[in-house]
OpenMM code with the backbone's topology and positions (N, CA, C; nanometers):
from openmm import Vec3, app, unit

residues = "UNK UNK UNK UNK UNK UNK UNK UNK UNK UNK UNK UNK UNK UNK UNK UNK UNK UNK UNK UNK UNK UNK UNK UNK UNK UNK UNK UNK UNK UNK UNK UNK UNK UNK UNK UNK UNK UNK UNK UNK UNK UNK UNK UNK UNK UNK UNK UNK UNK UNK UNK UNK UNK UNK UNK UNK UNK UNK UNK UNK UNK UNK UNK UNK UNK UNK UNK UNK UNK UNK UNK UNK UNK UNK UNK UNK UNK UNK UNK UNK UNK UNK UNK UNK UNK UNK UNK UNK UNK UNK UNK UNK".split()
positions = [
    Vec3(-18.1547, -7.4845, -9.1856),
    Vec3(-18.2667, -7.5739, -9.1658),
    Vec3(-18.2363, -7.6777, -9.0578),
    Vec3(-18.1151, -7.7289, -9.0533),
    Vec3(-18.0786, -7.8268, -8.9522),
    Vec3(-18.0804, -7.7654, -8.8126),
    Vec3(-18.0373, -7.6409, -8.8009),
    Vec3(-18.0374, -7.5767, -8.6700),
    Vec3(-18.1798, -7.5569, -8.6185),
    Vec3(-18.2766, -7.5348, -8.7097),
    Vec3(-18.4168, -7.5241, -8.6678),
    Vec3(-18.4666, -7.6561, -8.6106),
    Vec3(-18.4254, -7.7669, -8.6698),
    Vec3(-18.4696, -7.8971, -8.6218),
    Vec3(-18.4061, -7.9300, -8.4868),
    Vec3(-18.2826, -7.8849, -8.4642),
    Vec3(-18.2178, -7.9117, -8.3374),
    Vec3(-18.2796, -7.8308, -8.2240),
    Vec3(-18.3386, -7.7172, -8.2554),
    Vec3(-18.4008, -7.6322, -8.1547),
    Vec3(-18.5408, -7.6797, -8.1184),
    Vec3(-18.5927, -7.7759, -8.1926),
    Vec3(-18.7283, -7.8240, -8.1713),
    Vec3(-18.7403, -7.8853, -8.0319),
    Vec3(-18.8419, -7.8445, -7.9582),
    Vec3(-18.8603, -7.8910, -7.8207),
    Vec3(-18.9623, -8.0026, -7.8102),
    Vec3(-19.0484, -8.0177, -7.9096),
    Vec3(-19.1505, -8.1221, -7.9070),
    Vec3(-19.1485, -8.1993, -8.0391),
    Vec3(-19.2096, -8.3174, -8.0341),
    Vec3(-19.2188, -8.4019, -8.1525),
    Vec3(-19.3452, -8.4876, -8.1388),
    Vec3(-19.4036, -8.5253, -8.2517),
    Vec3(-19.5214, -8.6127, -8.2491),
    Vec3(-19.4832, -8.7479, -8.1889),
    Vec3(-19.5751, -8.8067, -8.1159),
    Vec3(-19.5504, -8.9350, -8.0500),
    Vec3(-19.5188, -9.0457, -8.1500),
    Vec3(-19.5953, -9.0554, -8.2584),
    Vec3(-19.5697, -9.1618, -8.3563),
    Vec3(-19.4348, -9.1434, -8.4245),
    Vec3(-19.3983, -9.0211, -8.4533),
    Vec3(-19.2696, -8.9940, -8.5159),
    Vec3(-19.1543, -9.0253, -8.4205),
    Vec3(-19.1728, -8.9921, -8.2934),
    Vec3(-19.0698, -9.0209, -8.1937),
    Vec3(-19.0462, -9.1716, -8.1815),
    Vec3(-19.1531, -9.2500, -8.1724),
    Vec3(-19.1379, -9.3952, -8.1601),
    Vec3(-19.0741, -9.4563, -8.2846),
    Vec3(-19.1000, -9.3981, -8.4000),
    Vec3(-19.0365, -9.4428, -8.5239),
    Vec3(-18.8878, -9.4061, -8.5240),
    Vec3(-18.8553, -9.2842, -8.4844),
    Vec3(-18.7162, -9.2389, -8.4839),
    Vec3(-18.6286, -9.3174, -8.3867),
    Vec3(-18.6828, -9.3573, -8.2715),
    Vec3(-18.6009, -9.4306, -8.1753),
    Vec3(-18.6053, -9.5814, -8.1963),
    Vec3(-18.6621, -9.6221, -8.3092),
    Vec3(-18.6594, -9.7605, -8.3553),
    Vec3(-18.7402, -9.8579, -8.2694),
    Vec3(-18.8488, -9.8112, -8.2106),
    Vec3(-18.9418, -9.9019, -8.1437),
    Vec3(-19.0263, -9.9718, -8.2504),
    Vec3(-19.0581, -9.8989, -8.3581),
    Vec3(-19.1373, -9.9538, -8.4689),
    Vec3(-19.0610, -9.9368, -8.5993),
    Vec3(-19.0876, -10.0255, -8.6954),
    Vec3(-19.0184, -10.0229, -8.8248),
    Vec3(-19.0697, -9.9148, -8.9174),
    Vec3(-19.1937, -9.8681, -8.8943),
    Vec3(-19.2478, -9.7625, -8.9789),
    Vec3(-19.3353, -9.6703, -8.8952),
    Vec3(-19.3570, -9.5519, -8.9481),
    Vec3(-19.4410, -9.4564, -8.8781),
    Vec3(-19.5866, -9.5020, -8.8785),
    Vec3(-19.6295, -9.5687, -8.9847),
    Vec3(-19.7679, -9.6156, -8.9898),
    Vec3(-19.7933, -9.7254, -8.8862),
    Vec3(-19.6948, -9.8109, -8.8601),
    Vec3(-19.7089, -9.9111, -8.7541),
    Vec3(-19.7192, -9.8439, -8.6176),
    Vec3(-19.6407, -9.7406, -8.5956),
    Vec3(-19.6468, -9.6663, -8.4693),
    Vec3(-19.7831, -9.6002, -8.4533),
    Vec3(-19.8361, -9.5442, -8.5617),
    Vec3(-19.9678, -9.4795, -8.5582),
    Vec3(-20.0769, -9.5805, -8.5235),
    Vec3(-20.0743, -9.6978, -8.5863),
    Vec3(-20.1736, -9.8016, -8.5576),
    Vec3(-20.1632, -9.8491, -8.4130),
    Vec3(-20.0415, -9.8658, -8.3633),
    Vec3(-20.0212, -9.9110, -8.2260),
    Vec3(-20.0784, -9.8105, -8.1266),
    Vec3(-20.0497, -9.6845, -8.1462),
    Vec3(-20.0981, -9.5807, -8.0547),
    Vec3(-20.2502, -9.5722, -8.0593),
    Vec3(-20.3087, -9.5836, -8.1778),
    Vec3(-20.4537, -9.5725, -8.1930),
    Vec3(-20.5292, -9.6883, -8.1290),
    Vec3(-20.4718, -9.8074, -8.1292),
    Vec3(-20.5427, -9.9242, -8.0785),
    Vec3(-20.4986, -9.9650, -7.9384),
    Vec3(-20.3959, -9.9034, -7.8855),
    Vec3(-20.3402, -9.9445, -7.7586),
    Vec3(-20.3707, -9.8422, -7.6492),
    Vec3(-20.3273, -9.8730, -7.5295),
    Vec3(-20.3465, -9.7824, -7.4170),
    Vec3(-20.2113, -9.7229, -7.3796),
    Vec3(-20.1558, -9.6455, -7.4687),
    Vec3(-20.0277, -9.5806, -7.4472),
    Vec3(-20.0447, -9.4650, -7.3505),
    Vec3(-19.9510, -9.4510, -7.2592),
    Vec3(-19.9559, -9.3409, -7.1625),
    Vec3(-19.8390, -9.2459, -7.1845),
    Vec3(-19.8692, -9.1177, -7.1752),
    Vec3(-19.7673, -9.0134, -7.1814),
    Vec3(-19.7743, -8.9386, -7.0497),
    Vec3(-19.6718, -8.9541, -6.9683),
    Vec3(-19.6653, -8.8932, -6.8349),
    Vec3(-19.7895, -8.9265, -6.7525),
    Vec3(-19.8331, -9.0511, -6.7590),
    Vec3(-19.9441, -9.0982, -6.6781),
    Vec3(-20.0824, -9.0818, -6.7383),
    Vec3(-20.0948, -9.0088, -6.8488),
    Vec3(-20.2248, -8.9873, -6.9116),
    Vec3(-20.2384, -9.0765, -7.0347),
    Vec3(-20.3504, -9.1489, -7.0403),
    Vec3(-20.3761, -9.2383, -7.1542),
    Vec3(-20.4043, -9.1544, -7.2785),
    Vec3(-20.3413, -9.1927, -7.3889),
    Vec3(-20.3660, -9.1248, -7.5158),
    Vec3(-20.3802, -9.2284, -7.6265),
    Vec3(-20.4682, -9.1994, -7.7201),
    Vec3(-20.4811, -9.2816, -7.8403),
    Vec3(-20.4645, -9.1946, -7.9634),
    Vec3(-20.3952, -9.0826, -7.9465),
    Vec3(-20.3749, -8.9885, -8.0562),
    Vec3(-20.2276, -8.9877, -8.0973),
    Vec3(-20.1981, -9.0318, -8.2181),
    Vec3(-20.0593, -9.0349, -8.2631),
    Vec3(-19.9983, -8.8961, -8.2788),
    Vec3(-20.0816, -8.7931, -8.2920),
    Vec3(-20.0296, -8.6573, -8.3103),
    Vec3(-20.0018, -8.5871, -8.1780),
    Vec3(-20.0146, -8.6581, -8.0663),
    Vec3(-19.9847, -8.6012, -7.9347),
    Vec3(-19.8388, -8.5578, -7.9317),
    Vec3(-19.8131, -8.4354, -7.8865),
    Vec3(-19.6770, -8.3846, -7.8801),
    Vec3(-19.6104, -8.4279, -7.7499),
    Vec3(-19.4892, -8.4794, -7.7620),
    Vec3(-19.4111, -8.5186, -7.6454),
    Vec3(-19.2846, -8.4346, -7.6409),
    Vec3(-19.2298, -8.4192, -7.5215),
    Vec3(-19.1094, -8.3386, -7.5053),
    Vec3(-19.0148, -8.4072, -7.4077),
    Vec3(-18.9016, -8.3460, -7.3842),
    Vec3(-18.8012, -8.4004, -7.2940),
    Vec3(-18.8604, -8.4101, -7.1532),
    Vec3(-18.8257, -8.5158, -7.0823),
    Vec3(-18.8705, -8.5494, -6.9460),
    Vec3(-19.0095, -8.6114, -6.9412),
    Vec3(-19.0755, -8.6332, -7.0541),
    Vec3(-19.2009, -8.7093, -7.0549),
    Vec3(-19.1675, -8.8569, -7.0372),
    Vec3(-19.2573, -8.9297, -6.9720),
    Vec3(-19.2394, -9.0737, -6.9520),
    Vec3(-19.3466, -9.1456, -7.0333),
    Vec3(-19.3028, -9.2360, -7.1207),
    Vec3(-19.3932, -9.3129, -7.2058),
    Vec3(-19.4085, -9.4534, -7.1497),
    Vec3(-19.5317, -9.5004, -7.1410),
    Vec3(-19.5598, -9.6364, -7.0984),
    Vec3(-19.6282, -9.7078, -7.2138),
    Vec3(-19.5617, -9.8099, -7.2663),
    Vec3(-19.6088, -9.8802, -7.3854),
    Vec3(-19.6343, -10.0265, -7.3540),
    Vec3(-19.7575, -10.0751, -7.3706),
    Vec3(-19.7838, -10.2186, -7.3534),
    Vec3(-19.7504, -10.2938, -7.4825),
    Vec3(-19.6318, -10.3517, -7.4884),
    Vec3(-19.5866, -10.4245, -7.6071),
    Vec3(-19.5916, -10.5739, -7.5757),
    Vec3(-19.6733, -10.6459, -7.6517),
    Vec3(-19.7009, -10.7888, -7.6286),
    Vec3(-19.7531, -10.8061, -7.4860),
    Vec3(-19.6883, -10.8875, -7.4049),
    Vec3(-19.7322, -10.9063, -7.2667),
    Vec3(-19.6444, -10.8290, -7.1691),
    Vec3(-19.5564, -10.7470, -7.2210),
    Vec3(-19.4656, -10.6691, -7.1373),
    Vec3(-19.5039, -10.5217, -7.1400),
    Vec3(-19.4619, -10.4511, -7.0371),
    Vec3(-19.4827, -10.3071, -7.0330),
    Vec3(-19.3450, -10.2422, -7.0417),
    Vec3(-19.3293, -10.1523, -7.1371),
    Vec3(-19.2026, -10.0827, -7.1578),
    Vec3(-19.2199, -9.9395, -7.1114),
    Vec3(-19.1307, -9.8931, -7.0232),
    Vec3(-19.1362, -9.7564, -6.9714),
    Vec3(-19.0111, -9.6837, -7.0184),
    Vec3(-19.0327, -9.5749, -7.0919),
    Vec3(-18.9227, -9.4977, -7.1490),
    Vec3(-18.9313, -9.3523, -7.1044),
    Vec3(-18.8188, -9.2965, -7.0642),
    Vec3(-18.8128, -9.1538, -7.0312),
    Vec3(-18.7399, -9.0837, -7.1452),
    Vec3(-18.8001, -8.9794, -7.1981),
    Vec3(-18.7421, -8.9057, -7.3100),
    Vec3(-18.6324, -8.8141, -7.2568),
    Vec3(-18.5104, -8.8317, -7.3068),
    Vec3(-18.4001, -8.7455, -7.2646),
    Vec3(-18.3427, -8.6659, -7.3821),
    Vec3(-18.3953, -8.6868, -7.5007),
    Vec3(-18.3508, -8.6132, -7.6179),
    Vec3(-18.4519, -8.6249, -7.7298),
    Vec3(-18.4561, -8.5240, -7.8161),
    Vec3(-18.5466, -8.5241, -7.9306),
    Vec3(-18.4632, -8.5508, -8.0567),
    Vec3(-18.4834, -8.6657, -8.1218),
    Vec3(-18.4085, -8.6940, -8.2445),
    Vec3(-18.4615, -8.6112, -8.3612),
    Vec3(-18.3755, -8.5843, -8.4565),
    Vec3(-18.4179, -8.5095, -8.5755),
    Vec3(-18.4233, -8.5980, -8.6989),
    Vec3(-18.3881, -8.7281, -8.6821),
    Vec3(-18.3948, -8.8231, -8.7928),
    Vec3(-18.3941, -8.9644, -8.7353),
    Vec3(-18.4221, -9.0623, -8.8201),
    Vec3(-18.4122, -9.2026, -8.7807),
    Vec3(-18.2708, -9.2477, -8.8140),
    Vec3(-18.1870, -9.2486, -8.7157),
    Vec3(-18.0472, -9.2825, -8.7362),
    Vec3(-18.0171, -9.4243, -8.6925),
    Vec3(-17.8892, -9.4532, -8.6734),
    Vec3(-17.8498, -9.5865, -8.6290),
    Vec3(-17.9013, -9.6170, -8.4875),
    Vec3(-17.9010, -9.7435, -8.4520),
    Vec3(-17.9534, -9.7875, -8.3232),
    Vec3(-17.8825, -9.7190, -8.2065),
    Vec3(-17.7504, -9.7110, -8.2119),
    Vec3(-17.6762, -9.6501, -8.1018),
    Vec3(-17.7093, -9.5019, -8.0856),
    Vec3(-17.7359, -9.4352, -8.1953),
    Vec3(-17.7753, -9.2940, -8.1887),
    Vec3(-17.9137, -9.2798, -8.1269),
    Vec3(-18.0034, -9.3701, -8.1591),
    Vec3(-18.1396, -9.3625, -8.1054),
    Vec3(-18.1422, -9.3902, -7.9560),
    Vec3(-18.0507, -9.4712, -7.9052),
    Vec3(-18.0472, -9.5020, -7.7627),
    Vec3(-18.0105, -9.3802, -7.6782),
    Vec3(-17.9521, -9.2787, -7.7386),
    Vec3(-17.9158, -9.1567, -7.6670),
    Vec3(-18.0369, -9.0671, -7.6410),
    Vec3(-18.1512, -9.0993, -7.7003),
    Vec3(-18.2699, -9.0148, -7.6897),
    Vec3(-18.3693, -9.0612, -7.5841),
    Vec3(-18.3441, -9.1751, -7.5218),
    Vec3(-18.4359, -9.2225, -7.4180),
    Vec3(-18.3597, -9.3032, -7.3131),
    Vec3(-18.4242, -9.3144, -7.1961),
    Vec3(-18.3715, -9.3974, -7.0876),
    Vec3(-18.4765, -9.5038, -7.0581),
    Vec3(-18.4361, -9.6282, -7.0579),
    Vec3(-18.5294, -9.7386, -7.0329),
    Vec3(-18.5445, -9.7580, -6.8828),
    Vec3(-18.6661, -9.7372, -6.8317),
    Vec3(-18.6924, -9.7466, -6.6881),
    Vec3(-18.7567, -9.8789, -6.6482),
    Vec3(-18.7717, -9.9739, -6.7434),
    Vec3(-18.8384, -10.1007, -6.7094),
    Vec3(-18.7516, -10.1945, -6.6329),
] * unit.nanometer
topology = app.Topology()
chain = topology.addChain("A")
for resn in residues:
    res = topology.addResidue(resn, chain)
    for name in ("N", "CA", "C"):
        topology.addAtom(name, app.Element.getBySymbol(name[0]), res)
C-alpha cells in the first residue's frame, strides 16, 4: 500500500497544502481555495479538488503577501516541517 502512494503522480490541491503545512487543517485549505484567487500554473482555480503534480507552480495570496511555490515532490502524509520543505521550492 505504501508503494502505491509513492507512485502517485498527482494530489488534490487542498490535501497538498495541508500536507506541506501551509494550513493547519484540510478544511481550512478548502475554504481558502474556494474563497481566494489561487493560481495553479497561471490558471485561476477555486476548486479544492483540482489535481496538482510535480513542476506545477502555485500562487497563493496569503494576507497581503503573495506566496509562489513550485511543487518538486508529492508528499504521502503530513509529516514534520523539515520533511514538508522537501516537497516544494519557495520562489517568492
